[in-house]
Backbone as CSV, one residue per row, in Angstrom:
resi,resn,N_x,N_y,N_z,CA_x,CA_y,CA_z,C_x,C_y,C_z
1,MET,-24.335,-9.018,-4.203,-24.087,-8.067,-3.601,-22.506,-6.998,-4.441
2,LYS,-22.234,-6.364,-4.623,-21.111,-5.839,-5.417,-19.967,-5.031,-4.087
3,PRO,-18.576,-4.957,-4.309,-18.232,-4.071,-3.090,-18.633,-2.576,-3.782
4,GLN,-18.969,-1.287,-2.858,-19.378,-0.058,-2.805,-17.948,0.681,-2.523
5,LEU,-18.096,1.874,-3.568,-17.159,2.980,-3.703,-17.730,3.784,-2.936
6,GLU,-17.263,4.206,-2.403,-17.594,5.819,-1.636,-16.437,6.775,-1.670
7,VAL,-16.597,8.208,-2.405,-15.588,9.238,-2.849,-15.633,10.400,-1.686
8,HIS,-15.031,10.437,-1.189,-14.782,11.805,-0.080,-13.538,12.629,-0.750
9,ASP,-14.189,14.045,-1.383,-13.878,14.918,-2.154,-13.259,16.244,-1.056
10,GLY,-11.895,16.721,-1.554,-11.356,17.831,-0.463,-11.234,16.841,0.901
11,LEU,-10.588,16.016,1.380,-10.144,15.778,2.704,-8.894,16.771,2.623
12,TYR,-8.580,17.205,3.736,-7.821,18.126,4.390,-6.409,17.557,4.561
13,MET,-5.122,17.934,3.967,-3.459,17.264,4.224,-3.325,17.816,5.476
14,PRO,-2.761,18.169,6.734,-2.744,18.908,7.540,-1.038,19.417,6.854
15,GLN,-0.594,17.891,6.849,0.499,17.895,6.735,1.375,18.193,5.304
16,LEU,0.333,18.686,4.625,1.048,18.965,3.102,0.385,20.823,2.689
17,ASN,-0.160,20.865,4.098,-1.514,22.030,3.772,-2.263,21.822,2.020
18,ARG,-2.769,20.574,1.583,-3.484,20.417,0.780,-4.697,19.885,0.828
19,TYR,-5.860,19.742,-0.142,-6.674,18.778,-0.082,-6.657,17.844,-0.842
20,ARG,-7.293,16.430,-0.823,-7.308,15.606,-1.784,-8.403,14.640,-1.583
21,ALA,-9.085,14.384,-2.858,-9.800,13.184,-2.527,-9.387,11.422,-2.241
22,VAL,-9.963,10.966,-1.488,-9.834,9.675,-0.896,-11.353,8.761,-1.512
23,ARG,-10.984,7.988,-1.668,-11.582,6.675,-2.244,-11.489,5.655,-1.303
24,ILE,-12.986,5.358,-1.003,-13.297,3.492,-0.093,-13.964,2.775,-0.610
25,LEU,-13.201,1.871,-0.693,-13.964,0.510,-1.130,-14.692,0.034,-0.236
26,LEU,-15.237,-0.462,0.348,-16.340,-1.485,0.954,-16.310,-2.878,1.114
27,PRO,-16.248,-3.742,1.724,-17.033,-4.690,1.920,-17.798,-5.350,1.032
28,VAL,-18.087,-6.352,0.269,-19.050,-6.721,-0.431,-20.072,-6.673,0.890
29,ASN,-20.388,-7.370,1.686,-21.547,-7.299,2.854,-21.632,-6.212,3.823
30,TYR,-20.551,-4.951,3.684,-20.779,-4.139,4.746,-21.659,-3.582,5.132
31,HIS,-23.168,-3.198,4.241,-24.182,-2.657,4.507,-25.045,-3.786,5.401
32,ARG,-24.527,-5.394,5.066,-25.730,-6.180,5.452,-24.957,-6.982,7.031
33,GLU,-24.033,-6.416,7.208,-24.072,-7.020,8.491,-23.307,-6.067,9.458
34,PRO,-23.634,-5.216,9.948,-23.783,-4.243,10.339,-22.916,-3.987,11.845
35,ALA,-22.363,-5.482,12.751,-22.000,-5.572,13.714,-20.786,-5.792,13.171
36,ARG,-20.137,-6.182,11.718,-18.806,-7.025,11.429,-17.680,-5.502,11.478
37,ARG,-16.769,-6.029,11.969,-15.611,-5.030,11.491,-14.818,-5.844,10.312
38,TYR,-13.724,-4.889,10.305,-13.336,-5.610,9.128,-11.156,-4.781,8.968
39,PRO,-10.409,-5.636,8.689,-8.857,-4.931,8.229,-9.524,-4.058,7.297
40,VAL,-7.734,-3.205,6.980,-8.204,-1.985,6.116,-6.703,-2.469,5.671
41,ILE,-6.467,-1.815,4.086,-5.457,-1.867,3.355,-5.539,-0.079,3.035
42,TYR,-4.090,0.524,3.416,-4.406,1.842,2.671,-3.508,1.585,0.933
43,LEU,-3.797,2.891,0.545,-3.005,2.965,-0.908,-2.718,4.010,-1.354
44,PRO,-1.786,4.570,-1.882,-1.481,6.007,-2.711,-2.476,5.280,-4.113
45,ASP,-2.006,6.527,-4.846,-2.812,6.580,-6.516,-4.225,6.250,-6.773
46,GLY,-5.183,6.348,-6.086,-6.138,6.337,-5.727,-7.117,6.280,-7.279
47,GLN,-7.006,7.250,-7.884,-7.272,7.396,-9.604,-7.409,5.572,-10.295
48,ASN,-6.082,5.133,-9.838,-5.679,4.163,-10.458,-6.285,2.719,-9.912
49,LEU,-6.971,3.146,-9.261,-7.359,1.184,-8.829,-8.725,0.834,-8.530
50,PHE,-9.523,1.596,-8.763,-11.296,1.334,-9.154,-11.978,1.403,-10.313
51,ASP,-11.625,2.664,-11.115,-12.300,3.305,-12.081,-11.663,3.440,-13.844
52,GLU,-12.011,3.025,-14.861,-11.295,3.418,-16.072,-11.611,4.651,-16.508
53,GLU,-12.190,5.838,-16.105,-12.524,6.593,-16.240,-11.688,7.642,-15.836
54,THR,-11.034,7.360,-13.970,-10.437,8.310,-13.303,-8.741,7.817,-13.659
55,ALA,-8.871,6.764,-14.372,-7.254,6.227,-14.610,-6.903,6.688,-15.665
56,THR,-5.468,6.749,-15.839,-4.923,7.781,-16.508,-4.389,6.107,-18.239
57,TYR,-4.039,5.291,-17.433,-3.190,4.425,-18.730,-3.813,2.794,-18.268
58,GLY,-5.250,3.206,-17.891,-5.909,2.129,-17.353,-5.593,1.707,-15.736
59,HIS,-6.469,0.783,-15.427,-6.699,0.468,-13.646,-6.245,-0.539,-13.316
60,TRP,-6.575,-0.719,-11.560,-6.156,-2.194,-11.151,-7.135,-3.325,-11.223
61,LYS,-8.373,-2.918,-11.485,-9.851,-3.072,-11.049,-9.798,-4.098,-9.758
62,LEU,-9.579,-2.826,-9.189,-9.430,-3.239,-7.555,-11.075,-3.815,-6.983
63,ARG,-12.137,-3.242,-7.889,-13.574,-3.843,-7.421,-13.379,-5.302,-7.502
64,GLU,-13.376,-5.289,-9.025,-13.211,-6.885,-9.024,-12.503,-7.810,-8.134
65,VAL,-11.215,-7.195,-7.621,-10.504,-7.854,-6.977,-11.466,-8.888,-5.612
66,VAL,-11.863,-7.450,-5.044,-12.762,-7.775,-3.625,-13.741,-8.360,-3.800
67,GLU,-14.277,-7.898,-4.833,-16.018,-9.031,-5.107,-15.557,-10.463,-5.297
68,ASN,-14.642,-10.780,-5.906,-14.133,-12.352,-6.192,-13.762,-12.730,-4.856
69,GLN,-13.725,-11.912,-4.203,-12.833,-13.416,-2.428,-14.117,-13.689,-1.664
70,PRO,-13.368,-14.598,-1.006,-14.900,-15.331,-0.173,-14.853,-14.096,0.887
71,LEU,-16.464,-14.396,1.774,-16.607,-13.100,2.781,-16.123,-13.243,3.858
72,ALA,-14.996,-14.598,3.848,-14.318,-14.805,5.146,-13.157,-13.503,4.911
73,ARG,-12.399,-13.211,3.317,-11.608,-12.411,3.083,-11.919,-11.209,2.158
74,GLN,-12.237,-10.146,3.605,-12.946,-8.963,2.908,-12.134,-7.831,3.486
75,ALA,-11.886,-6.637,3.013,-11.434,-5.767,3.627,-11.616,-4.151,3.134
76,ILE,-11.674,-3.250,3.776,-11.576,-2.004,2.994,-10.362,-1.579,3.015
77,LEU,-10.629,-1.164,1.545,-9.402,-0.269,0.722,-9.441,1.320,0.705
78,VAL,-8.214,1.641,1.585,-8.838,3.136,1.508,-7.432,4.059,1.156
79,ALA,-7.757,4.545,-0.383,-7.020,4.930,-1.581,-7.148,6.234,-1.489
80,VAL,-5.839,7.667,-1.398,-5.776,8.616,-1.871,-5.439,8.991,-2.976
81,ASP,-5.728,9.900,-3.564,-5.573,10.108,-5.074,-4.107,11.033,-4.908
82,HIS,-3.538,10.471,-5.862,-2.220,11.002,-6.204,-2.286,12.915,-6.793
83,ALA,-1.419,13.651,-6.490,-1.270,14.653,-7.221,-0.641,15.461,-8.347
84,GLY,-0.913,14.670,-9.324,-0.486,14.922,-10.790,1.045,15.289,-10.466
85,VAL,1.046,16.640,-10.793,2.712,16.680,-11.212,3.462,16.931,-10.173
86,GLU,2.857,16.735,-8.716,3.500,16.511,-7.814,3.702,15.149,-6.792
87,ARG,3.178,14.646,-7.426,3.005,12.788,-7.228,4.397,12.383,-6.828
88,ILE,5.636,12.890,-7.747,7.022,11.740,-7.412,7.243,13.209,-6.060
89,ASN,6.937,13.884,-5.910,7.236,14.846,-4.498,7.045,14.607,-3.143
90,GLU,5.586,14.150,-3.720,4.872,13.808,-2.021,5.172,12.035,-2.044
91,TYR,5.417,11.228,-3.361,6.249,9.871,-2.523,7.340,9.327,-2.938
92,ALA,8.284,10.367,-3.101,9.418,10.416,-2.502,10.006,10.514,-1.226
93,PRO,10.325,9.819,-0.230,11.396,10.221,1.221,11.970,11.158,1.049
94,TYR,12.731,11.066,0.090,14.123,11.845,0.232,14.477,12.777,-0.842
95,PRO,14.964,14.041,-1.157,14.924,14.915,-2.459,15.920,14.234,-3.221
96,ARG,16.103,14.539,-4.345,16.738,13.767,-5.375,16.254,15.079,-6.472
97,GLY,18.135,15.945,-6.683,17.894,16.943,-7.383,16.913,17.800,-6.629
98,ASP,15.816,18.954,-7.783,14.430,19.451,-7.013,13.390,17.966,-6.909
99,ALA,13.145,17.511,-6.914,12.328,16.515,-6.481,12.067,15.824,-5.371
100,GLY,10.737,15.425,-5.001,10.976,14.390,-3.676,10.976,14.645,-2.607
101,GLY,11.272,14.409,-1.212,11.564,14.716,-0.451,10.171,14.650,0.819
102,LEU,9.133,14.910,0.399,7.640,14.570,0.788,6.772,13.315,1.276
103,GLY,7.952,12.282,0.758,7.220,11.488,1.148,6.641,10.879,2.796
104,HIS,7.471,11.393,3.786,7.472,11.414,4.779,6.488,12.110,5.874
105,ALA,6.002,13.023,4.998,4.461,14.033,5.136,3.832,13.482,4.877
106,THR,3.718,12.418,3.339,2.562,12.008,2.895,1.848,10.856,3.358
107,LEU,3.171,10.173,4.110,2.843,8.736,5.160,2.244,9.165,6.346
108,SER,2.730,10.545,7.193,2.169,10.994,8.519,0.810,11.095,7.833
109,PHE,0.651,11.991,7.024,-1.210,12.286,6.518,-1.582,10.590,6.531
110,PHE,-1.734,10.045,6.138,-1.915,8.447,6.019,-2.652,7.817,7.703
111,ALA,-1.107,8.191,8.569,-0.993,7.428,9.428,-2.050,8.670,10.457
112,ASP,-1.543,9.292,10.692,-2.141,10.497,11.960,-3.508,11.298,11.445
113,THR,-3.733,11.152,10.561,-4.906,12.117,9.747,-6.114,10.971,9.668
114,LEU,-5.355,10.507,8.203,-6.349,9.625,7.648,-6.860,8.352,8.670
115,LYS,-5.957,7.424,9.401,-6.572,6.398,9.536,-7.418,6.653,10.522
116,PRO,-7.283,7.690,11.860,-8.232,8.135,12.495,-9.350,8.487,12.080
117,TRP,-9.716,9.041,10.990,-10.779,9.553,10.897,-11.617,8.234,10.499
118,ILE,-10.857,7.499,9.480,-11.493,6.177,9.179,-11.730,4.948,10.021
119,ASP,-11.000,4.913,11.249,-11.211,4.422,12.585,-12.645,4.887,13.006
120,ALA,-12.598,6.268,13.196,-13.831,7.012,13.495,-15.093,6.566,13.034
121,ASN,-15.009,6.435,11.929,-16.371,6.510,10.679,-16.667,5.376,9.830
122,TYR,-15.764,4.254,10.107,-16.204,3.119,9.599,-15.733,2.192,10.068
123,ARG,-16.307,0.636,10.464,-16.279,-0.511,11.469,-14.939,-0.828,10.916
124,THR,-13.793,-0.794,11.387,-12.192,-1.436,11.144,-11.740,-1.963,12.844
125,PHE,-10.846,-2.613,12.087,-10.317,-3.333,13.279,-8.960,-2.497,13.359
126,PRO,-8.618,-1.335,14.467,-7.799,-0.464,14.315,-6.353,-0.719,14.467
127,ASP,-5.713,-2.261,15.024,-4.990,-2.816,15.197,-3.905,-2.706,13.943
128,ARG,-2.495,-2.420,14.319,-1.463,-2.789,13.665,-1.569,-4.181,12.530
129,GLU,-2.070,-5.123,13.212,-1.925,-6.464,12.668,-2.961,-6.582,11.514
130,TYR,-4.236,-5.654,11.866,-5.045,-5.679,11.039,-5.030,-4.801,10.053
131,THR,-3.669,-3.922,9.723,-3.829,-2.328,8.951,-2.470,-2.642,8.022
132,GLY,-2.635,-2.507,6.630,-1.567,-3.005,5.594,-1.763,-1.218,4.677
133,PHE,-0.547,-1.702,3.859,-0.470,-0.020,3.113,0.283,-0.550,1.810
134,SER,-0.137,-0.452,0.633,0.257,-0.994,-0.776,0.920,0.018,-1.978
135,GLY,1.831,-0.410,-2.623,1.674,0.844,-3.549,2.805,0.319,-4.973
136,SER,2.820,1.040,-5.621,3.243,0.269,-7.024,4.107,1.670,-7.222
137,SER,5.893,1.502,-8.315,6.426,2.626,-8.525,6.853,3.063,-7.500
138,MET,6.751,4.252,-8.123,6.827,5.548,-6.981,6.400,5.033,-5.656
139,GLY,4.924,5.023,-5.720,3.860,4.158,-4.457,4.617,3.454,-3.912
140,GLY,5.418,2.679,-4.849,6.244,1.147,-4.505,6.948,1.525,-3.457
141,LEU,7.793,2.592,-3.578,9.326,3.124,-3.068,8.261,4.067,-1.809
142,LEU,7.046,4.383,-1.369,6.194,4.915,-0.349,6.079,4.032,0.504
143,ALA,5.354,2.989,-0.333,5.337,1.518,0.698,6.445,1.211,1.199
144,PHE,7.616,1.162,0.721,8.720,0.697,1.369,9.358,1.177,2.329
145,TYR,9.197,2.683,2.235,9.740,3.376,3.464,8.509,3.292,4.680
146,ALA,7.298,3.203,4.295,5.971,2.527,5.030,6.524,1.465,6.137
147,ALA,7.176,0.775,5.561,7.360,-0.534,5.842,8.064,-0.691,6.885
148,PHE,9.136,0.234,7.042,10.418,0.908,7.801,10.764,1.564,8.714
149,ARG,9.555,2.370,8.209,9.402,4.051,9.463,8.007,4.132,9.987
150,PHE,7.177,3.475,9.637,5.606,3.755,9.993,5.418,2.143,10.592
151,ASN,6.256,1.743,10.740,5.981,0.127,10.858,4.928,-0.150,12.903
152,ASP,4.961,0.840,12.957,4.120,1.052,14.322,2.227,0.986,13.883
153,THR,2.633,1.547,12.494,1.196,1.545,11.904,0.324,0.686,11.638
154,TYR,1.423,0.081,10.414,0.992,-1.060,9.193,1.600,-2.480,9.698
155,GLY,1.177,-3.328,10.087,1.488,-4.897,9.864,1.793,-5.302,8.748
156,LYS,1.305,-5.306,7.816,1.364,-5.818,6.569,1.521,-4.775,5.408
157,VAL,2.664,-4.786,4.903,3.181,-3.991,3.331,3.373,-4.812,2.099
158,GLY,2.442,-4.058,1.264,2.521,-5.110,-0.187,3.223,-3.758,-1.080
159,VAL,4.982,-3.863,-1.634,5.326,-3.220,-2.434,5.551,-4.025,-3.933
160,LEU,4.871,-3.179,-4.615,4.941,-3.835,-5.653,5.844,-2.447,-7.069
161,SER,6.516,-3.346,-7.567,7.688,-2.624,-8.614,7.875,-1.475,-8.409
162,PRO,9.004,-1.399,-6.893,8.812,0.049,-5.857,9.922,0.753,-7.363
163,SER,10.176,2.072,-7.128,11.216,2.565,-7.757,12.345,2.912,-6.952
164,LEU,12.931,2.260,-6.692,13.937,2.040,-5.733,15.003,2.769,-5.926
165,TRP,15.296,2.861,-6.972,16.306,3.915,-8.088,16.717,5.147,-7.784
166,PHE,15.044,5.836,-7.349,14.845,7.179,-7.154,15.895,7.235,-6.135
167,ASN,15.568,6.670,-5.015,16.265,6.994,-3.486,16.473,5.268,-3.168
168,PRO,17.756,5.136,-3.485,18.355,3.844,-2.935,18.980,4.020,-1.303
169,ALA,18.685,5.092,-0.731,19.140,4.826,0.295,17.943,4.523,1.206
170,VAL,16.935,4.256,0.546,15.775,3.438,1.629,16.341,2.041,1.808
171,LEU,17.577,1.794,1.659,17.734,0.526,1.224,18.476,-0.105,2.868
172,ASP,18.692,0.670,3.424,19.520,0.646,4.618,18.237,0.660,5.771
173,LEU,16.972,0.642,5.460,16.334,1.184,6.568,16.170,0.011,7.053
174,PRO,15.892,-1.128,7.032,15.523,-2.205,7.269,16.682,-2.389,8.546
175,LEU,17.735,-1.932,8.625,19.419,-2.056,9.045,19.126,-1.361,10.799
176,ARG,17.982,-0.048,10.361,17.661,1.068,11.405,16.233,1.065,11.456
177,ILE,15.642,-0.392,11.715,14.514,0.011,12.044,14.832,-0.300,13.267
178,GLU,12.865,0.483,14.143,12.804,0.697,15.590,11.588,-0.170,15.727
179,GLY,11.296,-0.669,16.923,9.924,-1.217,17.021,10.065,-2.696,16.414
180,PRO,8.234,-2.488,16.263,8.066,-4.115,15.531,8.076,-4.419,13.920
181,HIS,8.740,-5.555,13.778,8.588,-5.486,12.393,7.393,-6.191,11.468
182,ALA,6.748,-5.143,10.297,6.079,-4.942,9.440,6.211,-6.595,8.703
183,ALA,5.482,-7.278,8.320,5.380,-8.131,7.181,5.479,-7.401,6.123
184,VAL,6.472,-8.104,5.252,6.673,-7.099,3.679,6.411,-8.579,2.668
185,TYR,5.318,-7.889,1.637,5.228,-8.569,0.932,6.018,-7.634,-0.777
186,LEU,6.862,-8.202,-0.993,7.740,-7.421,-2.352,7.623,-8.507,-3.723
187,ALA,7.184,-7.448,-4.732,7.057,-8.398,-6.185,7.099,-7.361,-7.153
188,ALA,7.910,-7.621,-7.851,8.209,-6.573,-9.477,8.613,-7.743,-10.454
189,GLY,8.790,-7.477,-11.242,9.343,-7.717,-12.686,10.875,-7.717,-13.222
190,LYS,10.720,-8.745,-13.520,12.488,-9.140,-13.585,13.045,-7.929,-14.676
191,LYS,12.202,-8.063,-15.447,12.956,-7.231,-16.936,12.224,-5.571,-17.013
192,GLU,10.967,-5.626,-15.935,10.302,-3.928,-15.990,11.301,-2.755,-15.828
193,MET,12.157,-3.221,-15.523,13.414,-1.734,-15.358,14.891,-2.289,-14.817
194,ARG,15.552,-1.716,-15.275,17.171,-1.887,-15.220,17.447,-1.399,-13.687
195,GLY,18.224,-3.173,-13.253,18.581,-3.147,-11.887,17.256,-3.713,-10.834
196,MET,16.171,-3.795,-11.409,14.844,-3.912,-10.254,15.509,-5.986,-9.546
197,GLU,16.151,-6.291,-10.981,16.359,-7.681,-9.681,17.608,-7.824,-8.893
198,GLN,18.657,-7.288,-9.235,19.880,-6.703,-8.057,18.773,-5.879,-6.977
199,ALA,17.991,-4.836,-6.995,17.822,-4.614,-6.055,17.110,-5.228,-4.860
200,LEU,16.052,-6.501,-5.518,15.346,-7.194,-4.989,16.176,-8.508,-3.956
201,GLN,16.965,-8.540,-5.015,17.725,-9.567,-4.045,18.913,-8.765,-3.099
202,LEU,19.085,-7.566,-3.328,19.685,-6.782,-2.359,18.984,-6.547,-0.736
203,THR,17.509,-6.080,-1.284,16.649,-5.737,-0.126,16.292,-7.329,0.515
204,GLU,16.843,-8.323,0.232,16.222,-9.955,1.084,17.364,-9.988,1.422
205,LYS,18.480,-9.181,1.134,19.493,-9.930,1.925,19.764,-8.985,3.056
206,VAL,19.618,-7.448,2.917,19.740,-6.372,3.746,18.795,-6.975,5.137
207,MET,17.328,-7.332,4.401,16.561,-7.876,5.869,16.910,-8.899,6.674
208,ARG,17.370,-10.041,5.838,18.016,-10.997,6.388,19.175,-10.493,7.433
209,ASP,19.971,-9.040,7.259,20.699,-8.811,7.974,20.307,-7.999,9.286
210,ALA,18.719,-7.970,9.093,18.576,-7.146,10.119,17.759,-7.637,11.017
211,GLY,17.854,-9.526,10.691,17.196,-10.099,11.906,15.574,-10.212,11.512
212,PHE,15.331,-10.299,10.273,13.894,-10.516,9.866,14.004,-11.641,9.520
213,GLN,13.330,-12.337,9.924,12.942,-14.021,9.713,12.464,-14.349,8.593
214,PRO,12.334,-15.378,8.028,11.557,-16.049,6.355,10.005,-16.000,6.258
215,GLU,9.534,-16.033,7.551,7.592,-15.828,7.777,7.478,-14.123,7.866
216,GLU,8.556,-13.093,7.874,8.354,-12.336,7.480,8.447,-10.681,6.485
217,TYR,8.487,-11.728,5.680,8.911,-11.459,4.137,8.689,-12.537,2.908
218,SER,8.214,-12.238,2.038,7.575,-12.916,0.884,8.183,-11.953,-0.656
219,ILE,9.203,-12.288,-1.322,9.425,-11.722,-2.079,9.368,-12.400,-3.758
220,HIS,8.956,-11.472,-4.297,8.552,-12.505,-6.391,9.099,-11.813,-6.999
221,LEU,9.844,-12.349,-7.615,10.658,-11.803,-8.863,9.761,-12.522,-10.181
222,ARG,8.716,-11.912,-10.986,8.378,-12.116,-12.254,9.155,-12.041,-13.032
223,ALA,8.614,-13.165,-14.463,9.555,-13.373,-14.830,9.111,-12.339,-16.692
224,ARG,7.338,-12.015,-16.170,6.775,-11.328,-17.838,6.322,-10.593,-16.962
225,ALA,6.470,-9.861,-15.989,5.653,-8.921,-15.804,6.448,-7.754,-16.281
226,ALA,5.007,-6.596,-16.508,5.229,-5.694,-16.970,5.059,-4.234,-15.778
227,HIS,5.218,-2.890,-16.398,5.110,-1.792,-14.853,3.907,-1.335,-15.526
228,ASN,3.135,-1.721,-15.356,1.791,-1.256,-15.675,0.771,-1.407,-14.534
229,GLU,-0.326,-0.961,-14.923,-1.379,-1.011,-14.298,-2.332,-2.263,-13.896
230,ALA,-2.102,-2.965,-14.745,-2.271,-4.976,-15.118,-1.940,-5.084,-14.563
231,TYR,-0.620,-5.565,-14.600,0.101,-6.116,-13.350,-0.226,-5.787,-12.043
232,TRP,-0.118,-4.626,-11.730,-0.149,-4.498,-10.421,-1.325,-5.055,-9.959
233,GLY,-2.784,-4.851,-10.355,-3.905,-5.258,-10.348,-3.584,-6.811,-9.967
234,GLN,-3.045,-7.744,-10.977,-3.241,-9.221,-10.446,-2.115,-9.501,-9.346
235,GLU,-1.080,-9.015,-9.551,-0.194,-8.244,-8.340,-0.801,-8.073,-6.603
236,PHE,-1.634,-7.092,-7.094,-2.300,-6.911,-5.742,-3.097,-8.074,-4.814
237,ARG,-3.589,-8.408,-5.811,-4.730,-9.967,-5.759,-3.587,-10.967,-4.939
238,HIS,-2.834,-11.399,-5.352,-1.634,-12.272,-4.418,-1.391,-11.330,-3.064
239,PHE,-0.914,-10.455,-2.995,-0.898,-9.489,-2.115,-2.163,-9.508,-1.136
240,TYR,-3.012,-9.146,-1.486,-4.487,-9.217,-0.561,-4.412,-10.458,-0.316
241,GLU,-4.139,-12.016,-0.540,-4.470,-13.026,-0.206,-3.431,-13.377,0.762
242,TRP,-1.984,-12.966,0.469,-0.749,-13.107,1.600,-1.400,-12.427,2.765
243,PHE,-1.997,-10.814,2.427,-2.363,-10.161,3.811,-3.310,-10.910,4.573
244,PHE,-4.191,-12.040,4.294,-5.180,-12.270,5.107,-4.420,-13.467,5.686
245,LYS,-3.830,-14.613,5.168,-2.742,-15.526,5.917,-2.092,-15.153,6.779
246,GLN,-1.856,-13.779,6.955,-0.787,-12.826,7.869,-1.533,-12.351,8.924
247,ILE,-2.902,-12.244,9.061,-2.954,-11.492,10.176,-3.986,-12.826,10.938
248,PRO,-4.318,-12.435,12.261,-4.758,-13.085,12.962,-6.284,-13.196,12.786
249,ALA,-7.169,-14.171,12.747,-8.699,-14.861,12.595,-9.420,-13.145,13.216
250,PRO,-9.597,-12.420,13.068,-10.801,-11.329,13.709,-11.639,-12.410,14.098
251,ALA,-12.184,-11.482,15.575,-13.150,-12.016,16.732,-14.655,-11.963,16.699
252,ASN,-15.076,-11.260,15.106,-15.999,-10.674,15.203,-17.011,-12.122,14.436
């Protein structure tokens, strides 16, 4: 059995007054175990995750990532397509010049519109400890913001190669967090962009200062990682395995 991809075209995003395709990768045995429920990981940049023909610069090969996991470690992956030329606007939480500023609205769509729809139509564990979010580059910036502003929705967040330089103000978010801590997996290449190593080091310091315990974050600075889909697919596999180590054992 292979994981099955379902594509829902034109799901309405009331927070942005736009429509967007949603891609849902179901676990290997989803249809063979009708009583079983699953954790869910949400992702932006849906075109780049599953198929070569929809990706611009290669894809993450997440079908293969899920297929090669044991049956005890299966999650539903829910990905929303990016908006092309509007991608930066939708993923950056704060304005930078004439760009950005819609990141909070985008995450409100994920948390307040998409997640209830997924929980109503698929067999999920809806609680936050079974719910994750992950993204890369500008999607990594979005994920970083989600970890500290949507921590009531996501219990585990994977932040891959985040474009923190675009909105450096997000680095203060751990110090202003309200509610429960989300566990954060943060990974990037040491040389993939200027200042990445310093940004990760500062992030770790800020999280410690904010009271995050060592078991609540996992930070990885890779020596040879590149800023591309091939690396993010490999790193997502590590996040995926870490995610399952963090969540409680499902009751089913």
